[in-house]
C-alpha positions as CSV (number, residue, x, y, z in Angstrom):
1,Q,-1.8,-13.9,11.5
2,V,-0.3,-12.8,9.3
3,Q,0.8,-8.8,9.1
4,L,1.5,-6.2,6.4
5,V,4.0,-2.9,7.6
6,E,4.7,-0.3,5.3
7,S,7.0,2.7,5.7
8,G,9.3,4.8,3.5
9,G,6.6,7.3,2.8
10,G,6.7,11.0,3.2
11,L,6.4,14.7,1.7
12,V,9.0,15.1,-1.6
13,Q,9.5,17.6,-4.1
14,A,8.4,17.2,-7.2
15,G,11.1,15.1,-9.1
16,G,12.3,13.7,-6.6
17,S,12.8,9.8,-4.6
18,L,11.4,7.9,-2.4
19,R,11.2,4.0,-1.8
20,L,8.9,2.2,0.3
21,S,8.9,-0.7,1.9
22,C,6.7,-3.6,2.5
23,A,7.5,-6.3,5.2
24,A,5.2,-9.7,5.7
25,S,5.3,-11.6,9.1
26,G,3.7,-14.3,10.5
27,S,3.0,-17.8,9.3
28,I,3.4,-17.5,5.9
29,F,3.6,-20.4,3.8
30,S,4.4,-18.4,0.3
31,I,4.1,-15.3,-1.2
32,D,3.0,-15.6,-4.6
33,A,2.1,-11.9,-6.1
34,V,2.3,-9.3,-4.5
35,G,2.0,-5.1,-5.6
36,W,1.8,-1.6,-4.7
37,Y,-1.4,0.2,-5.1
38,R,-2.8,3.9,-4.4
39,Q,-5.7,6.3,-3.5
40,A,-5.6,9.6,-3.9
41,P,-8.8,11.6,-2.2
42,G,-12.1,11.4,-4.0
43,K,-10.5,8.6,-6.5
44,Q,-10.7,5.0,-6.8
45,R,-8.0,3.1,-5.2
46,E,-5.5,2.1,-8.1
47,L,-3.0,-0.6,-9.3
48,V,0.5,1.0,-9.5
49,A,3.3,-2.1,-9.7
50,A,2.8,-5.9,-9.5
51,S,5.1,-8.7,-8.7
52,T,4.5,-12.7,-9.7
53,S,6.6,-15.3,-7.8
54,G,7.9,-15.6,-10.7
55,G,9.4,-12.0,-11.4
56,S,7.1,-10.8,-13.5
57,T,6.2,-7.5,-13.1
58,N,3.3,-5.0,-14.3
59,Y,2.6,-1.1,-14.2
60,A,0.5,1.3,-14.7
61,D,0.9,4.0,-17.3
62,S,0.8,6.3,-15.1
63,V,4.5,5.4,-13.2
64,K,6.0,3.6,-15.8
65,G,9.0,4.2,-16.6
66,R,9.7,6.2,-13.0
67,F,8.4,3.3,-10.7
68,T,9.9,0.1,-10.2
69,I,8.4,-3.0,-7.3
70,S,11.0,-5.5,-6.4
71,R,10.5,-7.7,-4.1
72,D,13.6,-9.4,-1.5
73,N,11.6,-12.8,-0.8
74,A,13.9,-14.2,2.1
75,K,13.1,-11.4,3.7
76,N,9.7,-11.0,3.2
77,T,9.7,-7.7,2.2
78,V,8.9,-6.0,-1.2
79,Y,10.2,-2.1,-2.2
80,L,9.2,0.4,-4.5
81,Q,11.3,2.9,-5.9
82,M,9.7,5.8,-7.1
83,N,12.0,8.3,-8.9
84,S,10.8,11.0,-11.0
85,L,7.9,12.0,-8.4
86,K,5.0,14.5,-9.4
87,P,2.0,15.9,-7.9
88,E,-0.4,13.6,-9.0
89,D,1.5,10.9,-7.5
90,T,0.0,11.7,-4.0
91,A,-2.3,9.6,-2.9
92,V,-2.2,6.6,0.1
93,Y,-0.2,3.5,-0.7
94,Y,-0.5,0.4,0.0
95,C,1.5,-2.9,0.0
96,N,-0.7,-5.4,-0.5
97,A,0.1,-9.2,-1.3
98,R,-1.4,-12.3,-1.9
99,I,-0.5,-15.2,1.2
100,R,-0.6,-18.8,1.5
101,T,-0.3,-19.2,5.3
102,A,1.1,-22.1,7.2
103,T,-2.1,-22.9,8.4
104,M,-4.5,-22.9,5.3
105,I,-2.3,-23.7,3.1
106,H,-5.0,-24.7,0.2
107,L,-6.2,-20.6,0.5
108,L,-5.0,-17.5,-1.4
109,R,-6.2,-15.1,0.9
110,D,-4.5,-11.2,0.0
111,Y,-3.7,-9.2,3.0
112,W,-3.1,-5.4,2.9
113,G,-1.7,-2.7,4.9
114,Q,-2.2,0.0,6.4
115,G,-1.0,2.4,3.8
116,T,1.5,4.6,4.1
117,Q,1.5,8.4,2.7
118,V,3.1,10.2,-0.2
119,T,2.9,13.6,-0.3
120,V,4.9,15.3,-3.8
121,S,5.4,19.0,-3.6
122,S,5.1,21.6,-6.3
């Protein structure tokens, strides 16, 4: 089965940077769209950044110009580079990938990482 493992979260001061990583493993046939979501306490999970298999990207207005999503297809890994971090960026960040498994290549299914905490102090 497929597993997504996230890393790179932590505590950083406002204005600092972090890079999140999400590595996918398992019986993967292909990875299509990928994305990063975040959820702050008491708030709905929101899309932060997304990338299609063709390379198109989309960002939430709140992070546009500061965050960059990228992917290394050879490593089945997606990254989120976060610069100029603000306290309002504090949240649990989740990696998401739409994947066709080797055993069910007809089916696209969303897989989620376990989440990684990002805390930005003033």
